[in-house]
Rosetta silent file (secondary structure, phi, psi, omega in degrees, C-alpha in Angstrom):
SEQUENCE: MFSNLLKVDMGFELPKTLVAHATDKKDITGSTIFIFDSPVVCAADKRGGAQTTRQIDALLPPHISLGIDALVLSGGSAFGLNSATPVVDFLREQGKGFGIGKVKVPRVPTACIFDLTIGNPVAPSYELVYRACEKAKAKIEESEQGCIGAGTGATVGKLYGIPKATKTGLGFAFSEREFSGIKIKNAVFVVLNAFGNIVSDGKIIAGVRGDREFFDFVEKGILHPPQYPEDYFSSTVLTVGITEGIFTIPELSMLAQTLNAGVSFSVKPAHTPFDGDISFAISLGLKPANLFDIVGEFYRLTKQAIINAVNMAKTLGGVPSASDIVWNK
SCORE:     score description
SCORE:     0.000 S_00000001
   1 L     0.000  139.334  174.294   -1.810   23.033   11.858 S_00000001
   2 L   -78.633  157.158 -174.877   -0.919   20.552    9.223 S_00000001
   3 L   -74.917  149.309  172.854    1.785   21.517    6.639 S_00000001
   4 L   -94.755  177.926 -179.947    0.869   22.980    3.345 S_00000001
   5 L   -63.216  131.061  179.523    2.579   22.233    0.000 S_00000001
   6 L  -120.918  159.458  177.329    6.219   22.993    0.054 S_00000001
   7 L   -78.393  137.352  179.285    8.940   23.157   -2.633 S_00000001
   8 L  -130.949  152.366  174.655   11.254   20.141   -2.574 S_00000001
   9 L   -94.790  -50.724 -178.457   14.478   19.119   -4.249 S_00000001
  10 L  -115.247  125.263  178.792   14.402   15.348   -3.798 S_00000001
  11 L   102.647 -155.711 -179.701   11.121   13.496   -3.569 S_00000001
  12 E  -154.635  169.707  175.279    7.623   14.962   -3.797 S_00000001
  13 L  -142.165  153.898  172.076    4.668   16.324   -1.958 S_00000001
  14 L  -120.564  140.430  179.618    0.892   16.352   -2.363 S_00000001
  15 L   -68.508  158.240  174.634   -1.105   19.174   -0.773 S_00000001
  16 L    70.916    2.486 -168.651   -3.378   18.404    2.206 S_00000001
  17 E  -128.553  132.553  172.925   -1.413   15.192    2.874 S_00000001
  18 E  -115.029  149.945  176.266    1.103   14.049    5.485 S_00000001
  19 E  -128.195  140.548  177.704    2.758   10.615    5.383 S_00000001
  20 E  -135.720  143.753  173.901    4.294    8.708    8.245 S_00000001
  21 E  -119.924  126.903  167.276    6.139    5.432    8.517 S_00000001
  22 E  -103.887  116.765 -170.085    6.351    3.300   11.652 S_00000001
  23 E  -120.803  126.364 -179.825    9.131    0.841   11.053 S_00000001
  24 E  -122.798   95.181  179.655   10.087   -2.013   13.452 S_00000001
  25 L   -73.193  -26.069 -179.084   13.144   -3.793   11.898 S_00000001
  26 L   -65.996  -51.540  177.160   13.534   -5.969   15.017 S_00000001
  27 L   -88.838  -10.328  177.660   10.135   -7.631   14.744 S_00000001
  28 L    60.707   69.141  178.081   10.003   -6.955   10.953 S_00000001
  29 E  -162.696  174.822  179.839    6.690   -5.188   10.715 S_00000001
  30 E   172.592  177.618  179.730    5.442   -1.669   10.475 S_00000001
  31 E  -138.009  148.331  172.538    2.670    0.786    9.454 S_00000001
  32 E  -120.268  128.202 -170.907    2.281    3.567    6.888 S_00000001
  33 E  -123.242  130.704  168.808   -0.187    6.339    7.751 S_00000001
  34 E  -104.550  121.684  179.766   -1.737    9.009    5.468 S_00000001
  35 E  -116.139  133.504 -173.141   -3.118   11.999    7.363 S_00000001
  36 E  -117.660  133.380 -170.771   -5.219   14.584    5.642 S_00000001
  37 E   -74.360   -7.808  173.844   -5.599   18.137    6.920 S_00000001
  38 E  -150.475  157.721 -176.584   -9.254   18.190    5.978 S_00000001
  39 E   -57.056  138.976  176.527  -11.618   15.235    5.063 S_00000001
  40 E  -124.283  156.703 -173.918  -10.996   13.721    1.635 S_00000001
  41 E   -86.277  140.594 -177.707  -13.156   11.530   -0.573 S_00000001
  42 E  -145.309  140.337  168.356  -12.019    7.890   -0.895 S_00000001
  43 E  -132.087  152.096 -176.095  -13.273    4.665   -2.593 S_00000001
  44 E  -123.160  159.396  178.828  -11.923    1.186   -2.367 S_00000001
  45 E  -137.529  122.948 -176.581  -11.775   -1.887   -4.555 S_00000001
  46 E  -109.986  133.798  179.716  -11.314   -5.371   -3.050 S_00000001
  47 L  -134.114  163.761 -175.544   -9.962   -8.332   -4.933 S_00000001
  48 L    75.250 -170.513 -172.630   -8.856  -11.821   -3.859 S_00000001
  49 L  -129.827   19.565 -169.874  -10.061  -13.718   -0.886 S_00000001
  50 L  -139.221   53.939 -179.860   -8.019  -12.833    2.213 S_00000001
  51 L   -81.555  148.805  170.101   -8.708   -9.255    3.473 S_00000001
  52 L  -130.195  108.002 -165.631   -7.989   -7.939    6.881 S_00000001
  53 E  -144.453  162.515  175.083   -9.684   -4.550    7.274 S_00000001
  54 E  -139.548  130.231 -178.652  -11.323   -2.011    9.511 S_00000001
  55 L    56.973   36.809  176.911  -13.869    0.653    8.451 S_00000001
  56 L   -88.051  -21.416 -170.291  -13.700   -0.279    4.844 S_00000001
  57 H   -60.293  -37.819 -177.115  -17.459   -0.771    4.314 S_00000001
  58 H   -68.505  -10.827 -178.977  -18.059    2.995    3.926 S_00000001
  59 H   -95.994   -1.988 -176.889  -15.673    3.072    1.039 S_00000001
  60 L  -116.267  144.793  179.144  -17.606    0.482   -0.893 S_00000001
  61 L   -71.113  149.301    8.870  -21.069    0.950   -2.641 S_00000001
  62 L  -103.074   27.993 -173.646  -23.801    1.449   -1.712 S_00000001
  63 L   -72.080  151.938  173.140  -22.659    2.982    1.606 S_00000001
  64 L   -79.601  126.900 -178.584  -22.720    6.771    2.146 S_00000001
  65 L  -113.899  127.671  178.765  -19.224    8.144    2.460 S_00000001
  66 L  -106.561   12.699  174.322  -18.617   11.437    4.195 S_00000001
  67 L   104.408  170.445  175.911  -14.832   11.427    3.638 S_00000001
  68 E  -126.502  161.929 -176.306  -11.905   10.080    5.691 S_00000001
  69 E  -109.117  -24.779  176.122   -9.419   11.803    7.990 S_00000001
  70 E  -158.844  168.316  178.803   -6.588    9.265    7.641 S_00000001
  71 E  -138.679  128.630 -179.182   -5.752    5.962    6.023 S_00000001
  72 E  -115.105  128.856  168.445   -3.625    3.202    7.743 S_00000001
  73 E  -113.616  136.937 -177.209   -1.785    0.382    5.981 S_00000001
  74 E  -148.394  154.303  168.822   -0.142   -2.015    8.416 S_00000001
  75 L   -83.782  175.498  173.385    1.655   -5.258    8.971 S_00000001
  76 L    99.882    8.735  176.430    0.680   -7.693   11.658 S_00000001
  77 H    53.405 -138.003 -176.716   -2.342   -9.314   10.025 S_00000001
  78 H   -66.904  -26.170  178.245   -5.442   -8.993   12.281 S_00000001
  79 H   -68.896  -25.924 -179.462   -3.262   -7.803   15.159 S_00000001
  80 H   -72.850  -13.914  175.651   -2.281   -4.862   12.889 S_00000001
  81 H   -59.140  -29.538  176.816   -5.813   -3.528   12.940 S_00000001
  82 H   -67.623   -6.970  174.944   -4.878   -2.062   16.315 S_00000001
  83 H   -62.072  -24.862 -178.102   -2.565    0.280   14.380 S_00000001
  84 H   -65.915  -31.422 -171.846   -5.694    2.425   13.801 S_00000001
  85 H   -62.576  -50.449  173.058   -6.063    3.194   17.496 S_00000001
  86 H   -57.951  -32.768  179.550   -3.024    5.454   17.960 S_00000001
  87 H   -71.154  -41.717  178.978   -3.948    7.304   14.751 S_00000001
  88 H   -64.133  -41.770 -179.638   -7.519    7.825   15.970 S_00000001
  89 H   -63.755  -43.282  175.212   -6.169    9.041   19.318 S_00000001
  90 H   -54.539  -51.503  178.088   -3.778   11.388   17.549 S_00000001
  91 H   -64.960  -34.307 -179.114   -6.435   12.892   15.310 S_00000001
  92 H   -67.249  -38.582  179.883   -8.901   13.200   18.199 S_00000001
  93 H   -67.636  -25.235 -175.807   -6.262   15.254   20.129 S_00000001
  94 L   -91.716    2.483 -178.136   -5.937   17.443   16.998 S_00000001
  95 L    72.422   20.488 -179.874   -9.705   18.036   16.931 S_00000001
  96 L   -91.184  144.764  175.794  -10.066   16.046   13.661 S_00000001
  97 L   142.486  171.933  176.465  -13.071   13.892   12.799 S_00000001
  98 E   -77.379  125.783 -176.357  -16.725   13.806   11.798 S_00000001
  99 E   -86.213  127.558  177.480  -18.657   16.070   14.039 S_00000001
 100 E  -129.721   93.969 -176.080  -21.662   14.757   15.969 S_00000001
 101 L    70.763 -125.913  178.750  -22.742   17.408   18.437 S_00000001
 102 L   -94.668   -1.290 -178.978  -19.688   18.120   20.541 S_00000001
 103 E   -99.702  136.407  169.571  -18.042   14.828   19.650 S_00000001
 104 E  -116.204  129.914 -178.305  -15.683   14.346   16.698 S_00000001
 105 E  -112.648  109.684  178.068  -15.034   10.889   15.470 S_00000001
 106 L   -65.112  133.542  179.158  -11.919   10.373   13.330 S_00000001
 107 L  -101.087  115.386 -171.534  -12.516    8.181   10.283 S_00000001
 108 L  -135.303   74.083  172.964   -9.469    5.946    9.799 S_00000001
 109 L   -53.574  143.312 -175.693   -9.951    3.020    7.361 S_00000001
 110 E  -137.136  136.957  176.635   -7.310    0.357    7.860 S_00000001
 111 E  -135.547  144.908 -171.961   -5.996   -2.611    5.834 S_00000001
 112 E  -125.075  150.680  164.685   -3.295   -5.067    6.844 S_00000001
 113 L   -97.858  161.924  171.024   -0.794   -7.496    5.267 S_00000001
 114 L   -93.620  107.530  178.520    0.211  -10.834    6.677 S_00000001
 115 L  -130.662   20.467 -172.500    3.881  -10.618    7.649 S_00000001
 116 L   -70.287  -16.434 -176.845    3.815  -12.716   10.812 S_00000001
 117 L   -97.845   -6.648  175.225    6.130  -15.491    9.558 S_00000001
 118 L   -90.424  -24.954  178.440    9.142  -13.424    8.519 S_00000001
 119 L  -130.332 -141.410  171.323    9.755  -11.841   11.842 S_00000001
 120 L   -82.008  141.622 -175.963    8.082  -12.045   15.293 S_00000001
 121 L   -75.128   69.318 -177.531    4.326  -12.589   15.182 S_00000001
 122 L  -138.920  166.496  173.585    3.395   -9.120   16.489 S_00000001
 123 L  -100.238  163.587  172.015    1.889   -5.917   15.195 S_00000001
 124 L   -58.619  143.851 -173.592    3.519   -2.440   15.322 S_00000001
 125 L   -78.464  159.175  179.207    3.254   -1.096   18.866 S_00000001
 126 H   -62.045  -45.187 -179.142    0.894    1.663   19.826 S_00000001
 127 H   -58.138  -43.911 -177.561    3.868    3.883   20.905 S_00000001
 128 H   -63.843  -39.034 -177.820    5.638    3.365   17.562 S_00000001
 129 H   -72.744  -44.794  178.907    2.634    4.292   15.483 S_00000001
 130 H   -58.700  -43.174 -178.721    1.687    7.297   17.671 S_00000001
 131 H   -69.796  -32.574  174.469    5.282    8.694   17.402 S_00000001
 132 H   -62.280  -40.920  173.951    5.131    8.236   13.703 S_00000001
 133 H   -54.895  -42.928 -179.118    2.003   10.371   13.551 S_00000001
 134 H   -62.773  -28.158 -175.183    3.841   13.072   15.481 S_00000001
 135 L  -103.857    9.443 -179.189    6.569   13.013   12.933 S_00000001
 136 L   -58.484  141.669 -175.341    4.374   12.835    9.822 S_00000001
 137 E  -139.468  159.573  178.531    5.538   15.172    7.084 S_00000001
 138 L   -81.213  -35.422 -178.874    4.539   16.557    3.770 S_00000001
 139 L   -79.069  122.676 -178.750    7.935   15.968    2.142 S_00000001
 140 E  -109.971  107.261 -178.195    8.191   12.385    0.903 S_00000001
 141 L   -74.059  143.707 -178.699   11.721   11.383    0.067 S_00000001
 142 L   -64.657  -25.790  177.498   12.396    9.124   -2.878 S_00000001
 143 L   -73.686  -11.559 -178.986   14.629    7.048   -0.559 S_00000001
 144 L   -84.547   61.488  179.768   11.717    6.278    1.697 S_00000001
 145 L  -138.156  170.777 -179.306   10.893    3.049   -0.137 S_00000001
 146 E    91.140 -132.987 -176.373   11.595   -0.590    0.377 S_00000001
 147 L   -83.157   77.170 -178.148   11.592   -2.207    3.859 S_00000001
 148 L  -146.773  148.434  176.123    9.826    0.665    5.527 S_00000001
 149 H    55.725 -140.297 -179.561    6.441    1.293    7.178 S_00000001
 150 H   -58.082  -18.939 -178.503    3.793   -1.280    6.093 S_00000001
 151 H   -88.351   -3.914 -177.308    6.366   -2.782    3.641 S_00000001
 152 L   -51.970  -42.156 -177.796    8.847   -3.722    6.309 S_00000001
 153 L  -104.461   16.926 -176.916    7.775   -7.350    6.333 S_00000001
 154 L   -73.503  142.664  175.460    6.531   -7.638    2.713 S_00000001
 155 E  -145.390  165.907  176.468    7.585  -10.609    0.566 S_00000001
 156 E  -136.588  160.379  177.116    6.457  -12.088   -2.776 S_00000001
 157 L    79.316   62.067 -168.523    6.421  -15.509   -4.352 S_00000001
 158 L   -97.031   11.879 -175.566    4.732  -17.586   -1.654 S_00000001
 159 L   -51.957  -43.918  178.827    4.031  -20.870   -3.481 S_00000001
 160 L  -110.068   24.054  175.351    6.488  -22.701   -1.175 S_00000001
 161 L    79.338 -170.728 -178.846    6.307  -20.109    1.621 S_00000001
 162 H   -58.682  -36.691 -176.476    8.871  -17.749    3.113 S_00000001
 163 H   -60.395  -16.964  178.507   11.789  -20.186    2.679 S_00000001
 164 H  -121.581    7.164 -173.959   11.555  -19.626   -1.229 S_00000001
 165 L   -82.645  170.999  177.145   10.103  -16.150   -1.223 S_00000001
 166 E  -120.083  138.746 -179.127   11.767  -12.852   -2.223 S_00000001
 167 E   -71.647  129.699  173.179   11.964   -9.761   -0.005 S_00000001
 168 L  -125.517 -151.062  176.795   10.025   -6.735   -1.238 S_00000001
 169 L   178.916 -144.194  179.322    8.499   -3.703    0.488 S_00000001
 170 E   -99.063  133.878  177.260    6.797   -0.447   -0.048 S_00000001
 171 E  -132.688  156.214  175.066    7.214    1.416   -3.362 S_00000001
 172 E  -145.182  160.016  173.952    5.737    4.615   -4.706 S_00000001
 173 E  -143.981  152.725 -173.027    5.686    6.583   -7.948 S_00000001
 174 E  -148.555  157.224  178.163    4.459   10.127   -8.656 S_00000001
 175 E  -150.917  153.014  166.226    3.853   12.587  -11.487 S_00000001
 176 E  -129.733  102.730 -174.642    2.896   16.146  -12.221 S_00000001
 177 E  -122.546  151.943 -179.291    1.497   16.434  -15.672 S_00000001
 178 E   -92.148  130.300  178.954   -0.456   19.059  -17.543 S_00000001
 179 E  -131.955  120.648  175.381   -3.917   18.048  -18.810 S_00000001
 180 L    53.280   41.084  177.079   -5.956   20.657  -20.748 S_00000001
 181 L    80.649    1.993 -178.752   -3.737   23.385  -19.396 S_00000001
 182 E  -119.749  128.351  177.081   -3.947   22.310  -15.726 S_00000001
 183 E   -80.808  129.011 -177.480   -1.076   20.664  -13.841 S_00000001
 184 E  -126.894  126.189  174.530   -2.217   17.789  -11.704 S_00000001
 185 E   -89.143  140.790  177.499   -0.149   15.868   -9.178 S_00000001
 186 E  -139.648  148.993  174.318   -0.796   12.198   -8.717 S_00000001
 187 E  -145.385  146.285  177.733    0.914    9.536   -6.548 S_00000001
 188 E  -130.512  131.450  177.205    0.571    5.815   -6.067 S_00000001
 189 E  -113.258  140.223  179.403    1.890    3.788   -3.128 S_00000001
 190 E  -133.757  132.743  169.787    2.091   -0.004   -3.159 S_00000001
 191 E  -102.679  108.384 -163.596    2.754   -2.400   -0.254 S_00000001
 192 E  -100.095   93.458 -175.131    3.923   -5.432   -2.283 S_00000001
 193 E  -130.841   54.850 -170.192    3.180   -8.670   -0.292 S_00000001
 194 L   -89.242  150.147  170.235    1.897  -10.854   -3.069 S_00000001
 195 L   -64.725  -35.930 -174.953    1.426  -14.632   -3.436 S_00000001
 196 L   -79.319 -177.965  174.689    2.494  -14.312   -7.017 S_00000001
 197 E   -88.683  162.973  176.892    5.662  -13.482   -8.880 S_00000001
 198 E  -109.865  126.470 -171.262    6.461   -9.942  -10.049 S_00000001
 199 E  -118.517  138.496  175.112    6.895   -9.412  -13.770 S_00000001
 200 E  -139.242  128.610 -176.716    8.392   -6.476  -15.699 S_00000001
 201 L    48.021   45.302  174.453    8.744   -6.456  -19.526 S_00000001
 202 L    74.101    6.664 -176.840    7.811  -10.155  -19.596 S_00000001
 203 E  -120.447  140.501  175.938   10.548  -11.152  -17.139 S_00000001
 204 E   -77.127  124.910 -177.807   10.134  -12.244  -13.523 S_00000001
 205 E  -107.246   -8.808  175.778   12.049   -9.781  -11.387 S_00000001
 206 E  -164.555  148.314  178.847   10.980  -11.230   -7.965 S_00000001
 207 L   156.948 -145.994 -178.700    9.125  -14.225   -6.724 S_00000001
 208 L   -71.381  123.929 -174.431    9.534  -17.920   -5.971 S_00000001
 209 E   -85.710  122.083  168.723   13.269  -18.651   -5.836 S_00000001
 210 L   -99.133 -162.109 -179.639   14.383  -21.808   -7.673 S_00000001
 211 L   -75.563  -39.598 -174.055   18.006  -23.006   -7.856 S_00000001
 212 L  -123.678   -5.188  177.885   18.969  -21.014  -10.920 S_00000001
 213 L  -166.574  176.228  178.023   16.136  -18.587  -11.614 S_00000001
 214 E   -74.188  139.272 -177.071   12.772  -17.491  -10.392 S_00000001
 215 L   -82.148  110.629  177.854   10.162  -20.355  -10.726 S_00000001
 216 L   -82.160   80.720 -173.983    7.421  -19.448  -13.185 S_00000001
 217 L   -71.606  -20.360  176.729    4.757  -21.580  -11.503 S_00000001
 218 L   -70.825  -44.014  178.431    1.888  -20.085  -13.504 S_00000001
 219 L   -62.626  -30.798 -176.950    3.600  -21.157  -16.806 S_00000001
 220 L   -83.835   -4.227  177.835    4.005  -24.595  -15.212 S_00000001
 221 L    79.277   20.362  177.928    0.303  -24.786  -14.452 S_00000001
 222 L  -105.178  104.622 -170.861    0.846  -24.856  -10.669 S_00000001
 223 L  -110.228    2.930  177.993   -1.662  -22.438   -9.203 S_00000001
 224 L  -150.559  154.377 -178.193   -1.806  -23.414   -5.579 S_00000001
 225 L   -60.062  150.800 -178.597    0.712  -24.671   -2.895 S_00000001
 226 L   -72.029  -18.042  170.918    1.332  -28.377   -2.721 S_00000001
 227 L  -131.964  171.029 -179.452    0.254  -28.103    0.897 S_00000001
 228 L  -123.333   49.062  172.533   -1.814  -25.547    2.730 S_00000001
 229 L   -63.439  128.309 -172.898   -0.003  -24.418    5.857 S_00000001
 230 H   -56.125  -37.276 -176.524   -1.596  -21.082    6.755 S_00000001
 231 H   -74.552   -9.746 -177.637    1.611  -19.324    7.249 S_00000001
 232 H   -84.310  -18.539 -170.210    2.907  -20.138    3.800 S_00000001
 233 H  -138.162   12.028  173.137    0.440  -18.209    1.611 S_00000001
 234 L   -72.375  114.020 -168.144   -1.115  -15.397    3.509 S_00000001
 235 E  -146.566  163.264 -172.158   -0.549  -12.451    1.214 S_00000001
 236 E  -166.206  134.685  166.722   -1.835   -9.036    0.259 S_00000001
 237 E  -112.080  128.903  177.626   -1.053   -6.140   -2.087 S_00000001
 238 E  -112.896  130.741 -177.009   -2.282   -2.764   -0.742 S_00000001
 239 E  -128.116  138.169  177.157   -2.386    0.099   -3.217 S_00000001
 240 E  -128.603  124.526  177.127   -3.156    3.825   -2.618 S_00000001
 241 E  -116.956  125.454 -177.449   -3.719    6.295   -5.367 S_00000001
 242 E  -121.511  127.318  179.567   -3.879   10.000   -4.502 S_00000001
 243 E  -131.597  144.936  170.849   -4.849   12.722   -7.046 S_00000001
 244 E   -67.126  -18.898 -172.804   -5.349   16.419   -6.884 S_00000001
 245 E   -64.490  153.539  179.384   -8.274   15.973   -9.309 S_00000001
 246 L   -89.758  118.785 -178.586  -11.879   16.553   -8.294 S_00000001
 247 L  -141.250  150.928  175.011  -13.855   13.264   -8.567 S_00000001
 248 L   -82.804  173.115  178.033  -17.106   11.764   -7.420 S_00000001
 249 H   -62.190  -48.785  178.836  -17.440    8.485   -5.495 S_00000001
 250 H   -62.576  -35.735  177.854  -18.436    6.471   -8.542 S_00000001
 251 H   -66.953  -41.517  178.024  -15.459    7.928  -10.483 S_00000001
 252 H   -62.870  -33.056  178.361  -13.137    7.141   -7.594 S_00000001
 253 H   -66.209  -34.691  174.952  -14.451    3.571   -7.593 S_00000001
 254 H   -71.757  -32.949  176.366  -13.352    3.258  -11.198 S_00000001
 255 H   -66.342  -39.834  176.812   -9.965    4.706  -10.272 S_00000001
 256 H   -66.312  -37.256  174.566   -9.575    2.145   -7.490 S_00000001
 257 H   -62.143  -39.566  177.191  -10.323   -0.617  -10.075 S_00000001
 258 H   -56.872  -42.927 -178.235   -7.659    0.931  -12.282 S_00000001
 259 H   -63.309  -42.042 -179.667   -5.104    0.580   -9.431 S_00000001
 260 H   -70.404  -28.973  172.771   -5.941   -3.073   -9.084 S_00000001
 261 H   -62.332  -38.134  175.747   -5.645   -3.506  -12.829 S_00000001
 262 H   -63.132  -37.815  174.117   -2.182   -2.170  -12.544 S_00000001
 263 H   -55.895  -50.666 -173.448   -1.461   -4.802   -9.866 S_00000001
 264 H   -64.689  -21.557 -179.452   -2.760   -7.565  -12.125 S_00000001
 265 H   -74.054  -31.303 -172.876   -0.470   -6.401  -14.887 S_00000001
 266 H  -106.456  -19.013 -176.686    2.711   -6.861  -12.772 S_00000001
 267 E  -110.314  122.133 -176.887    1.740   -9.611  -10.308 S_00000001
 268 E  -129.251  114.866   -5.710    1.269  -13.089  -11.731 S_00000001
 269 L   -83.181  155.273  175.147   -1.072  -14.433  -10.583 S_00000001
 270 L  -104.838  158.607  167.570   -2.877  -11.561   -8.895 S_00000001
 271 L    59.962   38.580  178.019   -5.958  -11.366   -6.679 S_00000001
 272 L   -74.603  174.838  176.117   -5.758  -15.107   -5.761 S_00000001
 273 L   -63.796  -19.479 -175.313   -7.835  -16.715   -2.929 S_00000001
 274 L   -94.701   -1.789 -179.821   -4.644  -16.321   -0.792 S_00000001
 275 E  -108.072  137.294  175.740   -4.392  -12.521   -1.417 S_00000001
 276 L  -104.503   54.548 -173.044   -6.332   -9.807    0.416 S_00000001
 277 L   -68.745  126.843  176.867   -5.703   -7.175   -2.289 S_00000001
 278 E  -138.147  135.254  173.152   -7.331   -3.756   -1.696 S_00000001
 279 E  -116.768  145.877 -174.995   -6.805   -0.499   -3.552 S_00000001
 280 E  -126.362  119.625  174.447   -7.761    2.976   -2.330 S_00000001
 281 E  -105.354  121.845 -166.801   -8.424    5.898   -4.657 S_00000001
 282 E  -121.317  118.535  173.209   -8.299    9.331   -2.948 S_00000001
 283 E   -98.596  121.884  177.346   -9.372   12.680   -4.330 S_00000001
 284 E   -77.519  -10.926  171.541   -7.862   15.770   -2.742 S_00000001
 285 E    64.690   43.839 -171.715  -10.601   17.760   -4.521 S_00000001
 286 E  -114.425  -26.879 -175.879   -8.457   20.631   -5.648 S_00000001
 287 E  -141.239  142.162  174.161   -8.436   20.814   -9.459 S_00000001
 288 L   -61.649  137.458 -175.337  -10.795   19.869  -12.275 S_00000001
 289 L  -148.909  149.586  175.716   -9.633   16.667  -14.023 S_00000001
 290 L   -88.317  131.535 -175.825  -10.672   14.290  -16.677 S_00000001
 291 H   -53.493  -42.688 -171.393  -11.263   10.750  -15.422 S_00000001
 292 H   -75.922  -26.038  169.465   -9.557    9.078  -18.310 S_00000001
 293 H   -60.341  -44.296  179.421   -6.398   11.153  -17.822 S_00000001
 294 H   -77.716  -27.449  171.681   -6.038    9.951  -14.326 S_00000001
 295 H   -61.097  -42.018  178.556   -6.913    6.387  -15.161 S_00000001
 296 H   -61.564  -44.728  177.920   -3.869    6.399  -17.436 S_00000001
 297 H   -62.072  -48.694 -178.065   -1.714    7.974  -14.785 S_00000001
 298 H   -60.561  -40.830 -179.004   -2.804    5.610  -11.992 S_00000001
 299 H   -62.216  -47.549 -172.655   -2.219    2.558  -14.235 S_00000001
 300 H   -72.665  -36.609 -178.113    1.259    3.637  -15.230 S_00000001
 301 H   -71.454  -34.007 -178.517    2.253    4.812  -11.707 S_00000001
 302 H   -67.069  -40.433  177.347    1.062    1.509  -10.077 S_00000001
 303 H   -58.364  -47.420 -179.427    3.370   -0.497  -12.407 S_00000001
 304 H   -65.379  -37.415  178.497    6.309    1.808  -11.492 S_00000001
 305 H   -66.900  -33.003  177.861    5.627    1.673   -7.824 S_00000001
 306 H   -68.069  -43.449  172.879    5.605   -2.091   -7.871 S_00000001
 307 H   -58.121  -45.028  178.251    8.980   -2.129   -9.629 S_00000001
 308 H   -58.233  -40.779  175.960   10.255    0.313   -7.023 S_00000001
 309 H   -62.009  -30.769  173.497    9.023   -1.910   -4.220 S_00000001
 310 H   -77.305  -48.308 -169.937   11.194   -4.708   -5.603 S_00000001
 311 H   -73.554  -28.629 -175.908   14.282   -2.651   -6.511 S_00000001
 312 L   -92.760   -1.270 -179.831   14.396   -0.625   -3.211 S_00000001
 313 L   -81.591  156.946  176.299   14.032   -3.656   -0.788 S_00000001
 314 L  -125.253  150.516  175.649   16.943   -5.114    1.114 S_00000001
 315 L   -50.943  133.543 -178.245   17.425   -8.580    2.487 S_00000001
 316 E  -154.473  142.679  175.480   15.687   -8.892    5.880 S_00000001
 317 L    65.065   22.537 -177.229   14.686  -11.733    8.103 S_00000001
 318 L    83.634   -1.790 -179.776   16.685  -14.188    6.142 S_00000001
 319 E  -101.962  118.635 -174.191   14.713  -13.535    2.992 S_00000001
 320 L   -80.258  144.605  171.448   16.873  -12.142    0.218 S_00000001
 321 E   -74.670  167.535 -178.156   15.895   -9.186   -1.981 S_00000001
 322 H   -59.810  -35.625 -178.479   16.025   -9.567   -5.725 S_00000001
 323 H   -79.389   -8.309 -179.633   19.295   -7.681   -5.914 S_00000001
 324 H  -105.536   -0.649 -178.614   20.890   -9.883   -3.250 S_00000001
 325 L   -73.750  131.819  174.667   19.950  -13.292   -4.766 S_00000001
 326 L  -114.148  117.004 -171.764   22.889  -15.355   -5.772 S_00000001
 327 L   -88.146  148.333  170.752   21.904  -18.113   -8.244 S_00000001
 328 L   -69.056  142.210 -178.424   23.611  -21.466   -8.464 S_00000001
 329 L   -92.365    0.000    0.000   25.736  -21.964  -11.556 S_00000001
């Protein structure tokens, strides 16, 4: 049996949801897995031009969606799509999946970031991901951010490639607010691996490193790399928004668009041809909710999750985090 909602002191929980991180600091890659104790409704929104995905079609119109059993975010680019296999095997052993006669088929959409040039060009191993599923938990600690799971190899500011990029990672933000007398929990997770710089309050807080400050290449009118080596600009921001609210697929599609709108507020430029940005909006289907209330929450939480992905990251693979950068005087 999967865990139910528990009381926590530090961090947060969402009902029906377990979260697991498979982290490989040696190869600098990893996966983050969301497992649901019963099927949940999900919609996706794709932006940019460089997606690497598995089973995403059913989350986009006009496909019929019967729910998902888990969601996988992974490093490893196309190799990382194999991270879905141990999750599918784990769920099958638990008797989870869409029933067709005596057969149950787990539905596990998967999206990957390109992190092959910061560490070794490999994906998280089958064993690492499977063990993470076994240890998946409802309690999500606030400290479980930064270079963890799918964010292990994440970087931003790729105009001149990894040598001038800034280390980021995975960030999340959550809330429990009362709307019309009903308390609703929401959470947003972001794997921040953008081509662009990250902006907060009009200031670049992570991105392309110059000699004395971050390089605002958008302001300079430079919107593409001076050369096009593939390993310099393969980027992606993956965003997952989860709400207790009850929503239809069309409404979730709008919430997924909201998540990407939050990305475009903080990432400059966002959704470029070099980015495979995808957002996922998930309804746990527990409480009546107003779409516009959750739009506001998802937008606000996305911005905070992005800031957390910057602030919680540590230097890794020779790429400094924003907090570790030493500027020339």
